[in-house]
N, C-alpha and C positions, 0 to 999 in steps of 0.2 A: 450648569456648573452652579454651584450655591457660593456665595461670595459672603465673607464671614469678617464683617469689621466694627470698628468703635469709634467714635464721633467726640471730639470735642473743639469749642469753641476759642478763638483766642481774639484779644484786643488789644494792639500795640500803637506807640505816638512815637512820629521820627518826623525832626523839623517843624512841627508845630500840625502836623498832617494827621488827620485817623488813618490806620489801615485795620482791614478788616479781614481776616485769613482763618481757614478752618482745614482742619484735618482727619484725615482717615485713615485706620489701618486697615488693609485686607490680606486675607488669608488666600496665596493663588497658589493652587495645586500644578504640579509640573504635568504637562501635556501630554509629551511623548519625551524620548531618547531617540535620539535617528544615526543612524552611523553614514558618515558623507559617503556620495557613491563616488569613488576613484578611478579617477584619469578615464571619464568615461565624456561623450559628449551622448545627449540626446538623440536618438535617431530623428525624432521630428519635434521642430520648438514651435509649437503656437501661442502666440499673445496677441494683445489689439492695440492699439493705438489710441492711445486714452486720449479722451476730451475731443475728440474730431475725428471725423473719419481719414484715411488717408488718402492722398492725391497721387498719380503718376503723372508725370512730366516731363518733357526734352530734358536730358541731360547735358550741360555746357562738357567741352572738354576739361580734365582735370589741368590745375597748374601747377607748376612747381613749387617746394616750398621754396621761400626764399629768406636771408637775414633781415635782421629789425633794423630799419634804422634810425639814427636818434631821435630820443624823444627828447629828453634832457639829461643834466647830469648836476647834482649836487657836490660840490668839491671833488676831490679823490677818492667816493666810493667808488670801486669796483664793481660790475656785475654779477649776478651767480654764475657758476660756471654748469652748463648740463653735460652730467656726466656719462646719462645713460637714458634714451626714450624708448616706447616700441606702443605699438596700439594694442588697446587693452579690449575691453567689450564690444564685442560688435555692436549694430543695430539689427534689433528683432523685430521690426516693424510694433515698436513703441516708443511714444514719447513724452513727457522729456527723458534724458537719461539721468538726471538726482547722483552723480558721482559720488561715491562714499568710498575710500581707503584705508586699510590698516595694514602694518607691515609687522614682523616679530623679529624677536633676535635670531632665528634660523633660516630668515631669507624665505619668508612667505608671505605673500602680499594676498590678503583677501580686499578684491575689487566688487562692489554691489552698484548697481544702476535699478532703472525699475521695471526691468524684466529679468535678472537673474543675479547669482552672488556666483562670483569664481574667484577661482583660487591660480597665482601665477609665483615663478620664481624672480627673483632679483636679475633675471637674462631675460625676462619675456615669454620662459616658457608654460605654457595653460596646463596644472596640472589637474583642476576638476572642477566641477559646476552642479549648480545648480536653480533651473528655474523657480523664481517666487510662485510661481503657478503650482509647479510640480512640490513645493516645501508646502504651498498650502492644501492642494490636495491631501497629503500625504497625512497633517494635522488636523484633518476635516474643518476646513475654516468655511465658514457659510459666503463671505465676501471677495470682493476681488482684492491682490496686495499687492501694495503700493511704499513709496519713501521709506526705502532699506538705507539705515546708519550701519556704520561696521566701527568697530573700537579694537584696538591691542593694549589689553593692560601689563604696563610692564615691569610690575610690581609681580604679578601672578602669573604672569607670561602665560596669558589668556586668551582669546579671541570673543569679543562680544557682538552679536547683530541684534540692530532693533527694526521691525517693520510693521508697517500699519495692513490690517483687512477688514473691507466694508467700508460705504459711504454712505451709511444709516446707523441711525441708534441702533436697531435692531439687530445688525451683526457685524457690530465695528468693535476693533478686538486689536491690543496693541502686543505686539507678539516679541519676545524678549528670549532670545538663544546665548548660551554657554559652549564656549568650548571646554569638552572632559580635559582634554589635555593641551600641549602647547603647538600642535599641530592642527590646523583650520580642517585637514581632510580625516581627522578623527572622529568621534562620536559628539553629539552635541546635544545639550539638553533646552529644551524648551519651554516656557509658561506664555499663559495667555493674560496678561492685563485686560481689564473689561475697558472698551472704547466709550461706554456713557457709562461713567464710574456714578453719575450724580442722577441717573434715572431719570433726566429732564427732555428726552428725547434731541439729544445733541451725541454727535460723534468725534473721532480725533482727528488730527491732521495737523499737517506739519512737525513730524519729532527733530527734537536738536537733544544731544545726549552729550554727558561728559563724564568723569570717573575722580571722586574724592575722597580717598582714606579707601575705606573697604564699601563703598556705595556707589552705584550709578544712579546719575539723574536725568531724567528723561523728560524734557517740556512738550508739551503738545497745546494744540488750539483748539476749542472745542468750539465746533461749528453746529446750527441748528440743520435740521431736517430738510430738505426741499429748499435751500439756499443755496448763492455762490458764498466762494470763502471770503471775497471780499465784501459781501455786506451780510452774511450769515454767521458774522463772527459771535459767540457767547461769553468766552474767558478763555486765559489760558490756565492751566495747570501745569503741577511739578509732581513726578513720581519719583521716590526713591526707594530702588530696591537693592537688598543684600547681595552684596556677589560670590561671596564666600558658599553659600547654599545654590548659589544658579552654577558655581563652575563642579562643585560636587555632587550634583544633580538630585537634590533635597526633593522629598516627597512634594513640599509645599515652602514657599516663600515669604514672608512678611513684608508685603511692603507697605509704604507711606504713601497717601497722596493727600497733594496740599493745595486749595485752591481759594477763591474769593482775594487773589493778589489783585489788589486796586491801589489809586492815587485821585484823592479828587472825586470820589466816588460812581469813578468810572475802571472799569477792568483795564489791566493792562495787557498788552498784547505781542504776539511773537516773543515771549523770554525768552532770551539765548542765556545758554551758561555759558560761565565764564572757565573756561580750562585752564586748571591752576597746574602752571612750571614752576613753580618754586614758591614758596611763602613763607613769614616766619613762625614762630611754634607759637606764637600766641596767637595767633589769627586761623583758627579752626571753620572760619563762616565759607560759604558756598556764596561767589557771589553771581547774579543775573545782568542782564543789562537787558532795556526796554526804550523803545520811541514811538512819536505818533507816525506810522509810517504811510500815511497817506497826508501827510500836510506839503502845504505847497513852500511853506519855508519853515523852519523850525530849529531851533538854536540848544533843545533840551534834551536832555538821554535821564533815564530812570536807573536808578542803582538799585538794586534789590537785594537784601543784605537775609541769608540763612543761618541759622545758627544750629550747631550740632543736635540740638532738642527740637529743631524745626520752627523755633521761634522766628519771624518775617519784619522787616522793617524798608519801609524805603525811602530814598533820598533823591534829589535831581542832582544834575550837575549840568552846567553849559559850556559850547565848544564856542570856540574861538571864529567859527563861520558858521553858515546856516547848511546844513542837509533838504531837499526835498523829493518830493516821489517823481524815480524817473521816469522819461519818456522811452519807448521803445530805440533800441537801437536799430539801425540800419544794415543792411547785406548790401552785395551787387545784386540790382535789380530793382524790383517792388516790393520786396519781402523784408520785413523786422523781425527783431528776436524780442519776448517779451520779458521784462527785466521787473516786472511787479509791485514792487514796493519797497519803499528805503530802510525796511527793518534791518536790525544789526545780524548781520549773516556769521561774524563770526568774534573770538574773541578770546583773550588769556591773558592769563596773571603773572607776571613776574615780581615776587613780594608784596612792594606796595605798588605797583603801577597795571593797568586794565590798558589793553592794547585792543584797539576793536575795529571794524570794517564793516561795511554796507554798499549796497547797490544808490545812488543819486543823482538827480541834476546837476549840471555843469550850470547852471546859471545862467546859458545861452541855449538852453533846449534841446541838449543833450545827453545820451546816456554817460554816466559814468562812475567811479566808485571812490567813498570817503575812505579815509583811514585818520586814528585819532589816537592820543593819549590820554590817559586821566589817572591822575595820581591820587589814592584814598583818602581822605580829609582834608583836602585841598581845596579851599574856595575861591580859588582864581579859574577864569576861564581855563578848558583844558584846550589842549592843541588839537587842532583837526585839520587835514588837509585833501581837496579834492584835486585827483589827477588830472593835467591837460586833455582835451578833448581833438587836437589839431588834425592827427593821423590818426586814431583808432577810438570808437568806445567801446566802453569795459561793463562789465558785469559778472558779479557773484562772485567774490575776492574772499580768499581765506590765507592764513596769518600759521607761521608755527614758528618758533621760537629753536634757537641751539648755540651751543657754546662756543665763545669765542674768545679772543684776545680782550681782558678786560670786564668781563661779563656776558652778557645774550645779546648775540644780533636775529632779525626776525627774517624771516622769505615772506613777501607779499607774494600771491599768486592769483590769479584774475583769468577771464575769459577774456577776449578781443576779438574787433568786428570793425569792418569800414564798408564804406559803399566802393570802396578799391580793392578791398581784400577778401578774403573767404573768415569763414571762423576761426580760429586760432585761441590757444590758449599761454601764457607765459610765466616770468616770475620776474621782480624785482627783489633787489637788497634794501632793507629796509635797517637804519639805525638812526637812534634819536628820532630828530625830524626830517631826516635828512633819506632820498631813496635815488637810488641807482639807475643807470639802463636798464630798460627790458631785455631781457633773455627767453626768447622763443623757445618755448617746450616743439611746439609743432603748428605752424601755418597751414589752415580748412585746405582743403582741394575745390572746394565744390560748395554754395550758398544752399542753405535748409530749405526744400519745399516739399512739406509734408500735407497739411491743412486746411481745409478749405479757404480759412481765410488769410490772409495778408500777413499777418502775427502769427511767426511759430516760436515752440517751447527753446527755451535759452536752458533749463534745466533750474533749479530750484537752488542748488547747491556744487560746490567744488568742495574738495577735500585735499590739505596737506600734513602729513607727519614727519617726525625727526624719525630718521631710520634706528633703533637704538640698540643696535650692534656698531654703527659706524657713527661716532660723533662728527657732526659737519656736514653729513648725507643728508637730503630731505627728500620724501617721495612726493609727487602728488597726480592726483589725476582731472584733466580738463575736459572739454567740449570741443570738438574738431569737425569741421562740416566736412562731409564726403559722398563721394556717390556709390550709392550701394545695390546688388543683382540679389534678390530674391526670389527663386521661383522663373516665373517668364518675365518680370518685372522690376526696373532699375529705377530708384529711387535717390534725390537730392537729400541725404539723409546727414546722421550726425553718429559717431563713434567717438570710444572715449580713447584719449592717449595717456599712458602716463612714462613719469619718467622722474629723475634721480637731479636733483640740483647741488653742488657742493661750493666753496666757499671756492675764488676766483686765488686765491693765493691761500691757504693755509696755515693760521697763524701757529706761531711755534708752538710746539709741543702736543698738537693738535692733528692726529694722524688721519690721514686720507684711506677710505675703503679700500681693498686691493681692487684690481680692475676685474675678476672673475672670484666669484662667489669660495669660501673653503667647504669644504665638504661638510656635512649636517648630518646627525642622526635624529630623528623627531619620531614621537614627544619627547621631553624632556621632562622628567623623565620617564623612562619607557614603561611600560606595562604587557602583554602579552604578545605584542608583536611591535616594531617599529621599520622606520619608512628611512632609507639612506639615500641622499644626495650629492652626487657628486658633478662637478661641471671637470670637462677635461680640456685641456688649451690644445697640449701637445697627443696626436694620436698615437698611438702603439699598443705593446701589451701591459696589461694592468694588473694588481692583486691586492684582493682587498679579506682582510682577517679583521676577526674580531679575537681581541687577548683580555684576559682577567685581570684584576689590580695584582697578582703574582707573576705576570709575565708566561701564563700556560695561554697555549692557543686552543680556546672553545671553539671555533667555527670559522672555515672558510668559505667567507661571502661569492666570490666569482676569483676567477682566474681568466683574462678574455683578452680578446683586441679589442679597442675602443678609440670611437672618430675622436679628430681631434674638431672643437667647437660644438660641443654637445655636454648636454646636460642629462643623466641615468639617474632614474630613479629605482632603488632596488626595496624588496619585502625580506623582512627578518622576524620570522616565528621565534618567539625567545619563551614557552610556554612550559619549558622543561630546564630552563635556567635558574639556579637561585637569585635572589636580588643582592645587590651591591654594583661594584665598582666594574666599568667595562672600558676597554680601549679599542675604538676602530682603526687600522693601518692600512692606508692605502699608498701603495709605491707603483711606479711605472715613468716614462719619461717627463712627467711634471716633476720628477721627486718623491721622498715622503713625508707625508701627513699623518701625524695622530691625532685619533678626537675621542677626547672623554664622555664618557654618557654614564648613565645611572641607569640600570635595571629596577623598580621597585617589587 
């Protein structure tokens, strides 16, 4: 594959500090357009445990999940309410799981781990999957696939997936996939960015992504060949990819690479893109955060600002407390969970404030997380807090904002473990400088014991996202310890647990989501086919029919007896229908519901 690029060198000054950054433009050909394998599990799933051999161990009896005891309470701040929870991606002989999740307007959840990408609906029903290995084979990738990230663009109503392939400069690639319509189960367009774009014998690791305007931003660490991720760091880079062309399946994309982002002559590491939830019209910059992730004690963070034209500046802000590289977190028994370092794992912007979180030492040699708030343009020390560790140790937080009375609130989601309990995950409500009690999504059934060493992988990240169809509802995916049987062997392993959180008391005017999903026609707009999803609360005779805008019957989808508590998916062929507005009417014991949809 040939890469076309142009080169420009940029020199900027900020706060008396020189920053040297460079840019290249790459023309990236479309690799393939693939149709998702609908509603099928592969006959055989073969993946490998990463970074170590698997280890078979005796399994202790599973322990029943319990209610979280009080940790602390800030004033009268109520804990988030757990609305729905279910098991997600299973253990497939791969570690860590690296949970990433995206939720659409139409009730599809795209959930990714290091071994596979699956689609669920919001009741937990599994709709379809791809293993990353199968995707890599179809795309003819020469390396091993890992580190998936997924995203749902609420403006375009499309999904995005980013994952990596290859652990050397000779085979490293950054794979970017765009859904062709609003359903994750439809066609996808895939592109391959070079993993060694500077051709300096380095390869790409640890992607982080966000969307700003019409662009997808991807940050990565470049690592030297034949070295570890700790010692082989070369520099962090930023890709800017046009989304409209990707969603349309253009023959090629014009992606822009930024590299050479430094401070004081040292390259900045683990550049975390700040997700924009709200901003002023005049502030069209994309922001990033970085820090000294291996420092034994530090109160400084780097704020990176990139203009629409690509100009980059860097400044420093200091916090009210220190963060530090965290120790491993203790499980029951001798095993511990790796916490990697103190990098910024998640950051979001709400107008002039940036909220951020990452792993840290609690100051007493236990694993915890920090949360903080930085006010853009403010020279005072930014607020930061470290969670107490008397009952649990913490790791891999994420944040998402949601509308509430008087502005925005945030859900802080995190994994937890202790020498008295098994690895699980849960969430706090975060308002200003206050945190609520913990609401547990799921407590684990077993400690994890997969690798030859006593240090197990805890996953490099978790994910949370607001439900675009239901304000005040937030979806999360975390890490849960559980015993798993694969073939003749049983493992102390980990699985994904997904759940939706809501406000304990919905603010006035903020409607809670219905307890069961409304009927959905996907994609929107539909092409030559559509998928109709209906969830049946009361069993009995049902009829579904399609009408045109004039109220004329076009097609009877089904007349049948449907079971209570079941979600059904029906395929609808529309190749002979004229474009325009249509209505699906579902009638039965649950009442009559009409769904508006468009055929292009």
